[in-house]
C-alpha positions as CSV (number, residue, x, y, z in Angstrom):
1,M,20.2,-15.6,-1.5
2,S,20.7,-12.0,-2.4
3,S,22.8,-9.8,-0.3
4,K,21.5,-7.1,1.9
5,A,22.5,-4.3,-0.5
6,E,20.7,-6.1,-3.4
7,F,17.7,-6.7,-1.2
8,L,17.4,-3.1,-0.1
9,A,18.1,-1.9,-3.8
10,R,15.1,-4.0,-4.9
11,V,12.8,-2.4,-2.3
12,R,14.0,1.1,-3.3
13,G,13.3,0.2,-7.0
14,E,9.8,-0.9,-6.3
15,M,9.0,2.0,-4.0
16,A,10.2,4.4,-6.7
17,K,7.6,3.1,-9.1
18,T,4.9,5.0,-7.2
19,R,4.5,8.7,-6.6
20,G,5.1,10.2,-3.1
21,L,2.1,10.9,-0.9
22,F,0.3,14.2,-1.4
23,P,0.6,16.9,1.4
24,A,-2.1,16.1,4.1
25,S,-3.9,18.4,6.3
26,P,-6.9,17.9,8.7
27,A,-10.3,18.8,7.3
28,E,-12.6,21.0,9.4
29,R,-15.5,19.2,10.9
30,P,-18.8,20.1,9.2
31,V,-21.4,22.1,11.1
32,E,-24.9,20.4,11.4
33,P,-23.9,17.2,9.5
34,R,-27.3,15.8,9.6
35,Q,-28.9,18.7,7.7
36,R,-26.0,18.8,5.2
37,L,-26.2,15.1,4.6
38,E,-30.0,15.5,3.8
39,L,-29.2,18.2,1.3
40,L,-26.4,16.1,-0.2
41,R,-28.8,13.1,-0.5
42,R,-31.2,15.2,-2.5
43,E,-28.2,16.3,-4.9
44,L,-27.0,12.8,-5.2
45,S,-30.5,11.5,-6.2
46,E,-30.3,13.7,-9.3
47,R,-26.9,12.5,-10.6
48,W,-26.7,8.9,-9.3
49,P,-26.2,7.4,-12.8
50,Q,-23.0,9.3,-13.3
51,T,-21.9,8.4,-9.7
52,L,-22.7,4.6,-10.4
53,A,-20.7,4.7,-13.6
54,R,-17.7,6.0,-11.8
55,F,-18.1,3.5,-8.9
56,R,-18.3,0.8,-11.5
57,A,-15.1,1.9,-13.3
58,E,-13.1,2.2,-10.1
59,F,-14.6,-1.0,-8.6
60,E,-13.5,-3.0,-11.8
61,R,-10.2,-1.3,-11.7
62,V,-9.3,-2.8,-8.3
63,A,-10.5,-6.2,-9.7
64,G,-14.0,-6.3,-8.3
65,V,-16.8,-7.9,-10.4
66,F,-19.8,-5.7,-11.0
67,H,-23.3,-6.9,-11.6
68,R,-26.6,-4.9,-12.3
69,V,-30.1,-6.3,-12.1
70,P,-33.5,-4.7,-12.8
71,S,-35.1,-5.2,-9.3
72,A,-34.6,-6.8,-5.9
73,A,-36.5,-9.9,-7.0
74,D,-33.7,-10.5,-9.6
75,V,-31.0,-10.7,-6.9
76,P,-31.4,-14.4,-5.9
77,G,-31.1,-15.3,-9.4
78,E,-27.9,-13.4,-9.9
79,L,-26.6,-14.8,-6.7
80,E,-27.4,-18.3,-7.9
81,R,-25.5,-17.6,-11.1
82,I,-22.5,-16.5,-9.1
83,C,-22.8,-19.6,-7.0
84,R,-23.1,-21.8,-10.0
85,E,-20.2,-20.4,-11.6
86,R,-18.0,-21.0,-8.7
87,A,-19.4,-24.4,-7.7
88,A,-20.5,-23.0,-4.3
89,R,-24.2,-24.1,-3.9
90,R,-23.3,-27.0,-1.6
91,R,-21.1,-24.8,0.8
92,L,-23.6,-22.1,1.3
93,R,-25.2,-24.0,4.1
94,A,-21.9,-24.3,5.9
95,L,-20.9,-21.9,8.7
96,I,-19.5,-18.5,7.5
97,A,-15.9,-19.5,8.2
98,E,-16.4,-22.5,6.0
99,A,-18.6,-20.9,3.4
100,D,-17.3,-20.3,-0.1
101,L,-19.4,-17.1,-0.5
102,G,-20.7,-14.4,1.8
103,V,-23.5,-12.0,0.9
104,T,-24.0,-8.6,2.5
105,G,-25.6,-5.2,1.8
106,A,-23.6,-2.1,1.6
107,D,-24.2,1.0,3.8
108,L,-22.3,3.1,1.2
109,A,-20.6,2.8,-2.2
110,I,-18.0,5.5,-2.8
111,A,-17.6,6.2,-6.6
112,E,-14.2,8.0,-6.3
113,T,-12.5,4.8,-5.1
114,G,-14.9,2.0,-5.9
115,T,-15.1,1.3,-2.2
116,L,-17.9,-0.5,-0.3
117,V,-18.6,0.6,3.3
118,L,-20.2,-2.0,5.6
119,V,-21.3,-1.2,9.2
120,S,-21.5,-4.1,11.5
121,A,-24.8,-4.6,13.3
122,A,-27.0,-7.2,14.9
123,G,-27.4,-10.1,12.4
124,R,-24.8,-8.3,10.2
125,P,-21.4,-9.8,11.4
126,R,-18.2,-8.5,9.6
127,S,-17.1,-12.0,9.2
128,T,-19.6,-12.5,6.4
129,S,-17.4,-10.2,4.2
130,L,-14.1,-11.2,5.6
131,L,-13.9,-15.1,5.9
132,P,-15.5,-16.5,2.7
133,P,-13.1,-16.3,-0.3
134,C,-15.9,-14.7,-2.3
135,H,-17.8,-11.6,-1.0
136,V,-21.0,-10.4,-2.8
137,A,-22.5,-7.0,-1.8
138,V,-26.0,-5.9,-2.9
139,F,-26.8,-2.2,-3.1
140,D,-28.9,0.4,-4.7
141,R,-28.7,4.1,-5.6
142,T,-29.6,5.4,-2.1
143,V,-26.1,4.4,-0.7
144,L,-24.1,6.0,-3.6
145,V,-21.8,8.9,-2.8
146,E,-19.3,10.5,-5.1
147,S,-16.3,11.1,-3.1
148,L,-14.3,10.7,0.2
149,E,-15.2,14.1,1.1
150,Q,-19.0,13.3,1.0
151,L,-18.1,10.2,3.0
152,G,-16.7,12.3,5.7
153,L,-20.0,14.2,6.0
154,V,-22.0,10.9,6.3
155,L,-19.6,9.7,8.9
156,E,-20.1,12.8,10.9
157,A,-23.9,12.6,10.6
158,W,-23.8,8.8,11.7
159,H,-21.9,9.9,14.8
160,D,-24.0,13.2,15.6
161,G,-26.1,12.1,18.6
162,P,-26.6,8.6,20.1
163,A,-25.9,5.7,17.9
164,P,-28.8,3.3,17.1
165,P,-28.7,0.4,19.7
166,E,-28.4,-2.2,17.0
167,R,-25.4,-0.7,15.3
168,G,-22.1,-2.5,16.0
169,A,-18.7,-0.9,16.7
170,V,-17.0,-1.7,13.3
171,I,-17.1,0.0,9.9
172,N,-15.2,-1.8,7.2
173,F,-14.1,-0.2,4.0
174,V,-13.7,-2.7,1.2
175,T,-11.8,-1.6,-1.9
176,G,-11.4,-4.6,-4.1
177,P,-10.2,-8.1,-3.0
178,S,-7.8,-8.4,0.0
179,R,-4.2,-7.4,-0.9
180,T,-1.1,-8.0,1.2
181,A,2.4,-7.3,0.2
182,D,5.6,-8.5,1.9
183,I,8.7,-6.5,2.4
184,E,9.7,-7.0,-1.1
185,L,6.3,-5.8,-2.3
186,T,5.2,-9.1,-3.7
187,L,1.4,-8.9,-3.8
188,T,-0.9,-11.7,-2.5
189,R,-4.7,-11.8,-2.5
190,G,-7.0,-13.1,0.0
191,V,-4.7,-13.3,3.2
192,H,-6.8,-11.1,5.3
193,G,-10.1,-11.1,3.4
194,S,-11.9,-12.3,0.4
195,K,-9.9,-13.1,-2.7
196,E,-12.9,-12.1,-4.9
197,I,-15.6,-9.5,-4.5
198,H,-18.8,-8.9,-6.4
199,A,-21.2,-5.9,-6.4
200,I,-24.8,-6.3,-7.4
201,F,-26.5,-2.9,-8.1
202,V,-30.4,-3.1,-8.0
203,D,-31.9,-0.6,-10.5
204,G,-35.4,-0.8,-8.8
205,G,-34.0,-0.3,-5.3
206,L,-34.1,-2.7,-2.3
207,G,-36.7,-0.8,-0.2
208,L,-34.4,-0.9,2.9
209,H,-33.4,2.6,3.3
210,G,-35.6,5.6,4.6
């Protein structure tokens, strides 16, 4: 058992390995976010390959497993392969809490951080991405954004006016598998979410977005 001084020295040593936080200041709320978002969508549609490449790099950097398929018809086969690799086929019929794998879509994919954004809704419980040890998200180019700044514009547009009646109250940001560190900064995966996360990008589109 280490002494109090030794314990605190270890904590300070671990904290010294990372840089301090950058100066933060509140950003101005955008005017007419819906119109600005429409303009941004048109711009992103022209450079989505670069945005996807950056998303993949950041997603894999935080231990996500990236997949890419030609069309939506290829998604079931890719899911079957993931299930087969993880010996999960028999468990997929169980309740979400007992399932070995949860499958969702993604409302946004942020290239800057490799983050998936999931909005809860009717028939889309957040537990699907949180309870199973493996989470698989399927998405296409229409949900790609390049940066957290662009994310802010999307969120403003989502909240500009009344919310759709089917939309839930929770927005989840998923950046790699769940990570939890104790006071000594010992990292553990899967305590508060999935231990393993996969993203399947569909080149031909899913046909789910307007």
